[in-house]
C-alpha positions as CSV (number, residue, x, y, z in Angstrom):
1,M,19.5,-20.9,7.5
2,D,20.7,-19.7,4.9
3,S,23.4,-17.7,4.5
4,D,22.3,-15.3,1.6
5,E,19.2,-14.1,3.4
6,L,17.6,-10.8,2.4
7,E,17.6,-8.2,5.3
8,L,15.0,-6.0,6.2
9,G,15.0,-2.8,7.2
10,H,12.9,-0.8,9.8
11,Y,9.3,-0.9,7.3
12,G,10.2,-3.9,6.0
13,R,9.6,-5.5,9.5
14,I,6.6,-3.8,9.7
15,F,5.3,-4.9,6.7
16,R,6.9,-8.8,7.2
17,R,5.0,-8.8,10.3
18,S,1.8,-7.2,9.8
19,W,1.4,-9.0,6.1
20,W,-2.0,-10.6,6.8
21,M,-2.9,-7.2,6.8
22,I,-1.9,-6.0,4.1
23,V,-3.3,-9.1,2.5
24,L,-6.2,-8.6,3.7
25,A,-6.7,-5.0,2.7
26,M,-6.0,-5.8,-1.0
27,V,-7.9,-8.3,-1.3
28,A,-11.1,-6.5,0.1
29,F,-10.7,-3.4,-2.1
30,A,-9.6,-5.4,-5.0
31,L,-13.1,-7.2,-4.7
32,L,-15.2,-3.6,-3.9
33,A,-13.4,-2.4,-6.9
34,V,-14.7,-5.0,-9.2
35,L,-18.4,-4.9,-7.7
36,F,-18.9,-1.3,-7.5
37,L,-16.9,0.7,-10.4
38,P,-18.7,0.7,-13.6
39,S,-17.3,-2.1,-15.9
40,Q,-16.1,-1.2,-19.2
41,Q,-18.9,-1.5,-21.8
42,D,-18.5,-1.0,-26.0
43,F,-21.1,1.1,-27.7
44,F,-22.0,3.1,-31.0
45,E,-22.9,6.7,-31.0
46,S,-24.5,8.6,-33.8
47,R,-25.6,11.9,-34.4
48,A,-27.8,14.1,-35.8
49,T,-28.6,18.3,-36.3
50,V,-31.5,20.1,-36.7
51,Q,-32.0,23.5,-37.8
52,L,-34.7,25.3,-36.2
53,V,-36.7,28.2,-38.2
54,P,-38.6,30.6,-35.8
55,S,-42.2,30.3,-35.9
56,E,-45.6,31.9,-34.3
57,A,-45.5,28.8,-32.0
58,D,-42.0,29.6,-30.3
59,V,-42.2,31.5,-27.2
60,G,-39.1,33.7,-27.6
61,Q,-38.9,37.0,-27.9
62,G,-37.4,40.4,-29.8
63,N,-33.9,39.1,-32.0
64,D,-33.9,35.1,-29.6
65,P,-37.4,34.1,-31.3
66,V,-35.8,30.6,-30.7
67,V,-35.3,29.4,-27.1
68,E,-33.1,26.3,-27.6
69,E,-32.9,24.9,-24.0
70,T,-37.0,24.4,-24.3
71,E,-36.7,23.3,-27.7
72,A,-34.4,20.7,-26.0
73,L,-36.8,19.6,-23.3
74,V,-39.9,19.1,-26.1
75,A,-37.4,16.8,-28.3
76,A,-36.5,14.5,-25.1
77,S,-39.8,14.1,-24.4
78,L,-40.9,12.2,-27.2
79,G,-39.5,8.9,-26.2
80,D,-43.1,6.8,-26.3
81,R,-43.4,8.3,-30.9
82,V,-40.1,7.6,-31.2
83,V,-40.4,3.9,-29.9
84,E,-44.2,4.1,-31.8
85,Q,-42.4,4.6,-34.8
86,S,-39.3,2.4,-33.8
87,P,-38.8,-0.6,-37.0
88,F,-36.7,-2.0,-33.9
89,D,-39.2,-4.3,-31.1
90,D,-37.0,-4.3,-28.6
91,L,-36.7,-0.8,-27.5
92,T,-38.3,0.6,-25.0
93,F,-39.5,3.7,-23.4
94,D,-36.4,4.0,-20.2
95,D,-33.6,2.3,-23.3
96,W,-34.2,5.3,-24.9
97,T,-34.7,7.9,-22.6
98,E,-31.9,6.8,-20.8
99,N,-29.0,6.5,-24.3
100,I,-30.3,9.8,-26.2
101,A,-28.8,13.4,-25.5
102,V,-30.3,16.7,-27.0
103,S,-27.8,19.6,-26.6
104,P,-28.8,23.3,-28.0
105,C,-25.0,24.1,-27.9
106,L,-23.8,21.1,-30.6
107,D,-21.7,19.3,-27.6
108,T,-23.3,17.1,-25.6
109,G,-20.8,17.9,-23.2
110,A,-21.7,21.7,-22.6
111,V,-23.0,23.2,-19.4
112,V,-26.2,25.4,-20.2
113,L,-26.6,28.0,-17.4
114,A,-29.8,29.7,-15.8
115,G,-30.9,32.1,-17.9
116,S,-27.6,32.0,-20.4
117,S,-28.6,30.7,-24.9
118,C,-26.4,29.1,-27.3
119,D,-28.5,31.3,-29.7
120,T,-27.5,28.5,-32.6
121,Q,-31.0,27.1,-33.5
122,I,-29.4,24.4,-33.5
123,L,-30.4,21.2,-31.9
124,E,-27.8,18.5,-31.9
125,F,-29.3,14.9,-31.3
126,L,-27.0,12.2,-30.1
127,Y,-27.7,8.5,-29.8
128,R,-25.8,5.3,-28.0
129,S,-26.5,1.2,-28.4
130,D,-24.8,-1.4,-28.5
131,V,-25.7,-2.3,-32.0
132,R,-24.8,0.0,-34.9
133,E,-27.3,-0.2,-36.9
134,E,-29.8,0.6,-34.0
135,A,-27.8,3.9,-33.1
136,Q,-27.9,5.5,-36.5
137,T,-31.4,4.6,-37.0
138,I,-33.1,5.8,-34.1
139,V,-31.0,8.8,-33.6
140,Q,-32.5,10.1,-37.7
141,L,-36.0,8.8,-36.0
142,S,-35.8,11.0,-33.2
143,A,-34.5,13.9,-35.2
144,D,-37.1,13.5,-37.7
145,V,-40.3,12.7,-35.0
146,Y,-39.1,15.9,-33.1
147,L,-39.4,17.9,-36.4
148,E,-42.8,16.3,-36.8
149,A,-44.4,17.3,-33.4
150,R,-42.9,20.7,-34.3
151,N,-44.4,21.0,-37.3
152,E,-47.7,19.7,-35.7
153,R,-47.5,22.2,-33.1
154,A,-47.2,25.1,-35.7
155,Q,-49.7,23.8,-38.2
156,T,-52.1,23.7,-35.2
157,L,-51.6,27.4,-34.2
158,R,-51.9,28.4,-37.9
159,D,-55.2,26.3,-38.3
160,N,-56.5,28.2,-35.2
161,Q,-55.4,31.9,-36.7
162,V,-57.4,30.9,-39.5
163,G,-60.2,29.9,-37.8
164,R,-60.3,33.1,-36.3
165,L,-60.2,35.3,-39.3
166,E,-62.3,33.3,-41.0
167,A,-65.0,33.8,-38.2
168,Q,-64.2,37.7,-38.4
169,L,-64.3,37.7,-42.0
170,A,-67.9,36.0,-41.8
171,D,-69.2,38.0,-39.2
172,L,-68.0,41.4,-41.3
173,D,-70.1,40.4,-44.3
174,L,-72.9,39.8,-42.1
175,R,-72.7,43.5,-40.6
176,I,-72.3,44.8,-44.3
177,A,-75.0,42.9,-45.4
178,N,-77.5,44.3,-43.2
179,E,-75.8,47.7,-43.4
180,E,-76.8,47.3,-46.9
181,A,-80.4,46.2,-46.4
182,V,-80.9,49.4,-43.5
183,L,-79.1,52.2,-46.9
184,G,-82.1,50.3,-48.5
185,T,-84.8,51.6,-46.8
186,F,-83.9,55.4,-46.5
187,E,-84.5,57.8,-48.8
188,Q,-81.1,59.3,-50.7
189,D,-79.7,62.0,-49.2
190,S,-81.7,61.6,-45.5
191,V,-80.2,61.9,-42.4
192,E,-80.5,57.6,-41.8
193,Y,-79.5,57.2,-45.2
194,N,-76.4,59.5,-44.8
195,L,-75.4,56.9,-41.3
196,A,-76.0,53.9,-42.6
197,D,-73.2,54.8,-45.9
198,I,-70.8,56.4,-43.2
199,R,-70.9,52.7,-41.5
200,L,-71.2,50.7,-44.6
201,R,-67.9,52.7,-45.8
202,R,-66.4,52.1,-42.7
203,L,-66.9,47.5,-42.5
204,E,-65.2,47.5,-46.0
205,P,-61.6,47.9,-45.8
206,E,-61.7,45.8,-42.4
207,R,-63.4,43.1,-44.1
208,L,-60.4,43.6,-47.5
209,E,-57.8,43.9,-44.5
210,V,-59.4,40.6,-43.0
211,R,-59.5,38.5,-46.2
212,S,-56.0,39.8,-46.9
213,T,-54.4,38.4,-43.9
214,L,-56.3,34.8,-44.2
215,N,-55.0,34.7,-47.8
216,Q,-51.6,35.7,-46.8
217,L,-51.7,32.8,-44.1
218,E,-53.1,29.9,-46.3
219,S,-50.7,31.0,-49.3
220,T,-47.7,30.8,-46.9
221,P,-46.6,27.2,-46.3
222,V,-45.5,26.3,-42.4
223,E,-41.6,26.0,-42.5
224,V,-40.4,25.1,-38.8
225,G,-37.0,23.5,-39.5
226,R,-34.7,20.7,-41.7
227,V,-32.5,18.1,-40.7
228,L,-29.1,20.5,-40.9
229,S,-26.9,16.6,-40.5
230,P,-28.6,13.6,-41.4
231,A,-27.6,10.8,-38.4
232,S,-23.7,10.2,-38.4
233,T,-22.0,6.8,-39.3
234,P,-21.9,5.3,-35.9
235,E,-18.8,5.6,-33.9
236,R,-17.4,2.7,-31.7
237,D,-16.7,4.2,-27.6
238,S,-16.3,2.9,-24.3
239,S,-17.8,3.9,-20.8
240,G,-16.5,2.6,-17.8
241,I,-13.6,1.3,-16.1
242,P,-11.7,-1.5,-17.9
243,L,-11.6,-4.8,-15.0
244,P,-7.9,-4.8,-15.4
245,I,-7.7,-1.2,-14.4
246,A,-9.9,-1.7,-12.0
247,L,-8.9,-4.9,-10.4
248,A,-5.1,-2.8,-10.2
249,A,-6.7,0.3,-8.8
250,G,-8.5,-2.2,-5.9
251,L,-4.8,-3.7,-4.9
252,L,-3.0,-0.4,-4.9
253,M,-5.7,0.9,-3.0
254,G,-5.6,-2.0,-0.8
255,L,-2.1,-1.7,-0.6
256,F,-1.5,1.5,0.3
257,I,-4.4,1.4,3.2
258,G,-3.0,-2.0,4.1
259,G,0.8,-0.3,4.7
260,S,-0.4,2.9,6.2
261,A,-2.6,0.4,8.8
262,A,0.3,-1.6,9.2
263,V,2.5,1.5,9.8
264,L,0.0,2.7,12.3
265,S,-0.4,-0.4,14.2
266,D,3.5,-0.4,14.4
267,R,3.5,3.4,16.2
268,L,1.1,2.2,18.6
269,D,2.7,-1.3,19.3
270,R,4.9,-0.7,22.0
271,R,6.8,-3.8,21.8
272,L,10.4,-3.8,20.7
273,S,10.9,-3.8,16.6
274,S,14.7,-2.2,16.6
275,A,18.4,-2.7,17.6
276,A,17.8,1.2,18.3
277,E,15.3,0.8,20.3
278,T,16.5,-1.8,22.5
279,E,20.0,0.1,23.3
280,V,18.1,3.2,24.1
281,D,15.8,1.5,26.6
282,L,18.4,-0.3,28.6
283,G,21.6,2.1,27.7
284,V,24.0,-0.6,26.7
285,P,25.4,-2.0,23.3
286,V,22.9,-4.9,21.8
287,L,26.2,-7.5,20.8
288,G,24.5,-9.6,18.7
289,N,21.4,-10.9,16.7
290,I,20.2,-14.2,17.4
291,P,18.2,-15.6,14.0
292,R,15.2,-17.8,14.0
293,I,15.6,-21.1,15.2
294,T,14.5,-23.8,11.8
295,E,15.2,-26.9,10.8
296,D,18.8,-26.5,9.7
297,S,19.2,-24.4,12.8
298,P,18.6,-26.5,16.3
299,A,18.5,-25.1,19.4
300,L,22.2,-26.8,19.5
301,V,23.0,-24.9,16.2
302,T,26.7,-24.0,17.9
303,A,26.9,-27.6,18.4
304,V,25.4,-29.6,15.5
305,S,25.5,-26.6,12.7
306,S,29.0,-25.0,13.3
307,H,28.9,-23.2,9.9
308,T,25.3,-21.6,10.1
309,P,24.6,-17.6,10.6
310,G,22.9,-18.4,14.0
311,A,26.5,-20.7,15.5
312,E,28.7,-17.6,14.3
313,A,25.9,-15.3,16.2
314,F,26.5,-17.4,19.5
315,R,30.1,-17.0,19.0
316,R,30.2,-13.5,18.6
317,L,28.4,-13.2,21.8
318,A,31.0,-15.5,23.5
319,A,34.0,-13.5,22.2
320,A,32.3,-10.4,23.7
321,A,31.5,-12.6,27.0
322,L,35.7,-13.2,26.8
323,A,36.9,-9.6,26.6
324,P,38.0,-8.5,30.1
325,R,35.2,-6.1,32.2
326,N,37.6,-2.7,33.7
327,G,40.2,-4.7,33.4
328,Y,38.8,-8.1,35.1
329,V,38.4,-11.3,33.4
330,V,34.7,-12.2,33.4
331,D,34.3,-15.7,35.0
332,S,30.5,-16.1,35.3
333,I,27.8,-14.8,33.2
334,T,23.7,-15.0,33.4
335,V,21.4,-14.4,30.5
336,T,17.9,-12.8,31.2
337,G,15.3,-11.4,30.1
338,A,11.8,-9.6,30.9
339,N,9.8,-12.3,30.0
340,E,9.0,-15.8,29.8
341,K,9.7,-17.5,26.0
342,E,11.8,-15.5,24.5
343,G,14.3,-17.8,24.1
344,R,16.6,-17.1,27.3
345,T,17.3,-21.0,27.1
346,T,18.7,-21.1,23.7
347,A,20.9,-18.5,24.0
348,A,22.8,-19.6,27.4
349,V,22.8,-22.9,26.4
350,N,24.6,-22.0,23.2
351,M,26.8,-19.1,24.5
352,A,28.4,-21.7,26.5
353,L,28.9,-24.4,23.9
354,A,30.5,-21.4,21.9
355,L,32.6,-20.8,25.2
356,A,33.9,-24.4,25.7
357,Q,34.6,-24.4,21.7
358,S,36.8,-21.3,22.6
359,G,39.2,-23.4,25.1
360,R,37.4,-22.9,28.4
361,Q,35.9,-25.2,31.0
362,V,32.2,-24.1,31.1
363,L,29.8,-24.7,33.6
364,L,25.9,-24.5,32.7
365,V,23.5,-23.7,35.7
366,A,20.1,-24.6,35.4
367,A,18.9,-21.5,37.2
368,D,15.5,-21.3,35.8
369,R,13.8,-23.7,38.3
370,R,10.3,-23.5,36.8
371,N,11.3,-24.5,33.6
372,T,13.3,-27.9,33.5
373,A,14.4,-27.2,29.4
374,V,18.0,-27.6,30.2
375,D,17.1,-30.7,31.9
376,R,15.1,-32.3,28.8
377,L,17.7,-31.1,26.5
378,F,20.3,-32.5,27.8
379,G,18.6,-35.9,28.8
380,L,19.1,-35.4,32.7
381,N,15.5,-35.2,34.1
382,S,15.4,-36.6,37.8
383,Q,19.6,-36.2,37.8
384,P,20.6,-34.8,41.4
385,G,20.8,-30.7,40.8
386,L,20.8,-27.7,41.8
387,N,17.5,-27.9,44.0
388,D,19.9,-30.8,45.6
389,F,22.6,-28.2,46.5
390,L,20.5,-25.7,47.8
391,R,19.3,-28.8,50.4
392,T,22.6,-28.9,51.7
393,N,24.9,-26.6,54.1
394,V,25.7,-24.8,50.7
395,D,28.9,-24.7,51.8
396,L,32.4,-25.6,49.7
397,E,32.1,-29.0,50.4
398,A,29.0,-29.1,49.3
399,A,29.9,-27.4,45.4
400,R,32.3,-29.2,44.9
401,V,30.6,-32.5,45.3
402,A,27.3,-30.7,43.0
403,I,30.0,-29.7,40.9
404,G,31.9,-33.2,40.3
405,Q,28.6,-35.0,39.9
406,C,27.9,-32.6,36.7
407,E,27.9,-34.7,33.7
408,E,29.9,-33.8,30.7
409,R,27.4,-33.3,27.5
410,L,28.5,-31.4,24.1
411,G,31.8,-30.2,26.1
412,I,30.5,-28.9,28.7
413,H,29.6,-29.0,32.4
414,V,25.9,-29.5,33.1
415,L,24.4,-28.5,36.4
416,P,20.6,-29.9,36.2
417,T,17.5,-28.1,37.9
418,G,17.5,-31.1,40.4
419,T,14.7,-33.2,42.0
420,G,11.9,-32.2,44.4
421,S,10.7,-28.3,44.8
422,P,12.6,-25.6,44.7
423,P,14.0,-24.4,47.6
424,P,15.1,-20.4,47.9
425,L,17.9,-19.7,45.8
426,S,20.7,-18.9,48.8
427,S,23.5,-16.4,48.0
428,N,25.8,-18.7,50.1
429,G,25.3,-21.0,47.8
430,L,26.3,-19.0,44.8
431,S,29.0,-18.3,46.2
432,S,30.2,-21.1,46.9
433,L,28.9,-22.6,43.1
434,L,31.2,-19.7,42.1
435,T,34.5,-19.8,44.5
436,V,34.4,-24.2,43.4
437,A,34.1,-22.8,39.3
438,Q,37.0,-20.6,40.1
439,E,39.2,-23.1,41.5
440,R,38.9,-25.5,38.6
441,N,38.8,-22.5,36.2
442,M,35.8,-23.0,35.1
443,M,34.0,-20.0,33.8
444,V,30.0,-20.4,34.9
445,V,26.5,-19.8,32.7
446,F,23.8,-19.2,34.5
447,D,20.6,-20.1,32.3
448,S,18.0,-17.3,34.7
449,P,14.6,-16.8,34.8
450,P,13.2,-13.7,33.9
451,A,14.2,-11.0,36.1
452,L,11.4,-8.7,36.0
453,T,8.8,-11.5,37.0
454,H,11.2,-13.7,39.3
455,A,13.3,-13.0,42.4
456,D,15.7,-15.5,41.5
457,G,16.6,-13.4,38.2
458,L,17.8,-10.3,40.8
459,Q,19.9,-13.0,42.7
460,L,21.6,-14.3,39.7
461,A,22.3,-10.7,38.0
462,S,23.8,-9.3,41.4
463,V,26.0,-12.3,41.6
464,A,27.6,-12.4,37.9
465,D,29.9,-11.4,37.1
466,A,28.0,-9.8,33.7
467,V,24.5,-9.8,32.8
468,Y,23.3,-10.2,29.3
469,I,20.0,-9.4,29.0
470,L,17.5,-11.4,26.2
471,A,15.1,-9.2,24.2
472,A,12.4,-10.6,21.6
473,F,11.2,-8.7,18.7
474,G,7.7,-8.7,18.5
475,R,7.3,-10.1,22.3
476,T,9.0,-7.9,24.9
477,R,7.8,-4.5,25.4
478,R,10.1,-1.4,25.8
479,S,8.3,-0.5,28.9
480,E,9.3,-3.6,30.3
481,L,12.8,-2.9,29.4
482,T,13.0,0.1,30.9
483,E,11.8,-1.5,34.6
484,L,14.2,-4.5,34.0
485,R,17.0,-1.9,33.7
486,V,15.8,-0.1,36.7
487,Q,15.5,-3.6,38.9
488,L,19.2,-4.5,37.7
489,L,20.5,-1.5,38.3
490,N,18.9,-1.5,41.8
491,V,20.8,-4.8,42.9
492,Q,24.2,-3.5,41.1
493,A,24.2,-5.6,38.0
494,D,26.7,-5.4,35.5
495,I,24.5,-5.2,32.2
496,A,27.4,-6.3,29.6
497,G,24.9,-5.9,26.6
498,A,21.7,-7.3,25.0
499,I,20.8,-9.9,23.1
500,I,17.9,-9.7,20.4
501,N,16.2,-12.9,19.5
502,R,14.2,-13.6,16.7
503,T,15.8,-10.9,14.3
504,S,13.7,-9.8,11.1
505,R,15.6,-11.7,8.5
506,L,13.8,-13.1,5.8
507,S,14.7,-16.7,5.4
508,I,14.0,-19.1,2.4
509,L,13.7,-21.6,5.2
510,P,10.3,-22.3,7.5
511,S,10.5,-21.0,10.9
512,G,10.5,-22.8,13.6
513,A,9.7,-21.7,17.3
514,A,12.5,-19.9,18.8
515,D,12.0,-22.2,22.6
516,V,14.1,-24.9,23.4
517,G,11.7,-28.2,22.5
518,T,12.5,-31.6,21.8
519,V,16.0,-31.4,20.3
520,R,18.3,-34.7,19.1
521,V,21.9,-34.3,18.4
522,P,22.7,-36.1,15.1
523,T,24.2,-39.4,14.8
524,G,27.6,-39.7,12.9
525,V,28.8,-36.5,14.2
526,P,32.4,-37.2,14.4
527,G,33.9,-37.8,18.3
528,T,30.6,-38.9,19.2
529,T,30.0,-41.4,21.5
530,P,27.1,-43.1,22.6
531,Q,25.6,-42.8,25.8
532,P,22.6,-44.8,27.8
533,G,19.0,-43.0,28.2
534,R,18.8,-41.2,31.0
535,G,15.6,-40.4,33.1
536,G,12.9,-38.2,31.9
537,D,10.4,-39.8,29.0
538,G,12.9,-40.9,26.9
539,T,12.9,-38.1,24.5
540,F,16.7,-37.2,24.6
541,E,17.5,-41.3,24.3
542,S,19.0,-40.9,21.1
543,L,21.2,-37.6,22.0
544,Q,24.6,-38.0,22.0
545,R,27.8,-36.5,23.8
546,L,30.4,-35.1,21.7
547,A,33.7,-35.3,22.2
548,A,35.9,-31.8,23.5
549,P,35.8,-28.7,21.2
550,S,39.3,-29.3,20.1
551,E,38.7,-33.3,18.9
552,H,36.2,-32.3,16.4
553,V,36.9,-29.2,15.6
554,D,37.1,-28.4,11.6
555,P,40.4,-29.4,10.7
556,E,41.0,-26.4,8.3
557,G,41.0,-24.0,11.2
558,P,42.9,-25.2,14.4
559,P,41.0,-24.5,18.1
560,G,41.7,-21.5,20.0
561,P,43.8,-21.7,22.7
562,P,42.2,-21.8,26.2
563,Q,42.1,-18.6,28.0
564,A,44.2,-18.9,30.8
565,T,42.8,-16.9,34.6
566,P,44.6,-16.1,36.6
567,V,43.6,-15.3,40.4
568,E,45.0,-11.6,40.8
569,A,42.7,-11.2,37.6
570,R,39.2,-12.2,38.9
571,S,36.2,-10.0,39.0
572,P,35.5,-7.8,42.1
573,K,32.2,-9.9,42.4
574,A,34.8,-12.9,42.6
575,R,37.3,-12.3,44.8
576,S,34.4,-11.2,47.6
577,A,32.2,-14.7,46.9
578,T,35.5,-15.9,47.4
579,T,35.8,-14.6,51.4
580,S,32.7,-15.2,51.8
581,T,32.9,-19.1,50.9
582,E,36.1,-19.5,53.1
583,D,34.6,-18.1,55.7
584,L,31.8,-19.9,55.8
585,A,34.3,-23.8,55.5
C-alpha cells in the first residue's frame, strides 16, 4: 500500500462508497438531456413591414379604424396563396405556418393583451429558413400576398357600393321618366299637374346626389397600404441548446441528483461510516485504523511488509496494548466484534506479530473454533490445539502440555483450533492457559468469535485483561455496536478501545478482501528456515518461519527491549486466575 494516499472526509467516503449511484445518475441525465432538450439549429431571419391605410373594408371605429390584431390573423391565414406563388418547390403550407410570424407591434416577441392595441397601423412580417435566399424571398412574398388580399377585399367592397349606387341611379332615372310622362298628360296649372311637378322636382336633386357619389367612388383609387420596409438582408441566428452545453447540463444535473441520492442513502444507512460514530456507540476511543488488505499489504503485513502503513497501524495498536492499564500490566487481550467477516483474525494475528516484534513472548490462541482461519494461515490444520486441551482435565499440567506443544510461527507461539468438534469453552481451562502463559512470561492474544452472536466471545472477553472491539466500515451497524457494548459490560469486560477495519483510504493499488485468505510468506526473507508442509490441503506448504524478531529487524533500527512483567504488577484478572488454577492443581 502506497503511503501517499488521499485521505477522504465524510462526504468523500459517501461518494466513494456510492460512486456507482452517481455515475448511473450522470449517464442517465446526460442521455435524457441529449434526447429531449431541443438541439441547436442554425437559420436565417428576414423581416418586412407593411403600412396599412384605413379603408371601408376595415372593421375599426372612430379614432382607431384599423384593428391590427385582426389584420395580423388575416395575414397569417394566407399560407395557401403564398405556397402557390412561391418559387421554391419544396415549400409546404406546414413549413410556412411554422416559420412565419406576423406582429402588429414591430416586435415579434411583444405580448398583445386582450382588448389592447399597438395602434401603429403597421404589420411586421418575419420568416425563418435554413436557406438565406428563401428567408428573404418568402417574407417579401408574404407581405405582397397580404397587401394583394387586402386590396381585393377593399376592391370587392368598392364594387359592391358602385353596384348599389348604379342600381339606385337607374331607379331614379326610371321614376323621373315616369313623372315627366305623367306631367305631360295634365293641363298646366291643374292640380294634378302641380302635384306631378312637385314630385319631379324632388327626384332631380336626389338623382344628382347619387350621381355625384357614384362619380366620386369611381374616380377615387383603392388604397389599402404599402410595403414600408422591403425584406431585409437575412441574419444568421440559432435556436435550441448546443450539444456540449446540453451534455454538460445533463452531467451536472446527474452529479447533483446522484450526490444527493448518495448522501440521503448514507443518512438512512445505519452502518458505521466514521470513527466518531464508533467512539460514541462504544464509549471508548478508536486506537487504530487498519488499511485495506491489498496485494502489497497481505494478511501477514506486520511480518512480510514491515514498512507499509498497515504494519505501522498494527504496531501502534501493539504499543497501546503494552501500556499499563489502571496501574497493572496487560497480559492477555482479546479481539472481538459484532459480526462475522469483519477482519478480527487479521487484526489478532498482526497484533500478535507486532507484540512479538516489540520483545514480548506471545501466545496466539485460535479461540474462534468455528473458523479455522488461523490454522490455515499458519499451516496447522489437524494439529492438536484448544479443542483437544478442553477435552482434558483442563488443569495446569494439561495447560503446560498444550502450550508446550505450540509451534512457533513468525516469532509467535500458536495454539491452533485443534481436532474434532468444539467442546464447551471452560472458564477453568482459560484460567489454566492464562496461568501457564504467565509462568512463561507470555502475553496471550485471543482470536475471538463475534461476542454479539457467540457466547464464547463474551466468555473470552470476561477473562482477558483488555478487550479490543473491531468494527468494519460499511458492514457493522451502529445498533449492533451499542448492543455489543452492553453485553460486554454485563460480563465486566474491560473494553480498552476500538479498531476500525477497511478504512476509507483511496489507494492507487487494487483493493482486496479484508478476510484472511490464502497467504504465503515469501521465500528469501532474511532469517527464514524451511519447514516441511503440515497437514491441511497443502495450501501453505511454502510457509516459512521467520526467526525471532531480534534476528531479522531492520539494521537501521535496533529492536525494542523486552518488557518485563513482574508478578506483582499482574492484573486483578490474572491474579484471580492464578489462585483458581492453583486450587485445581
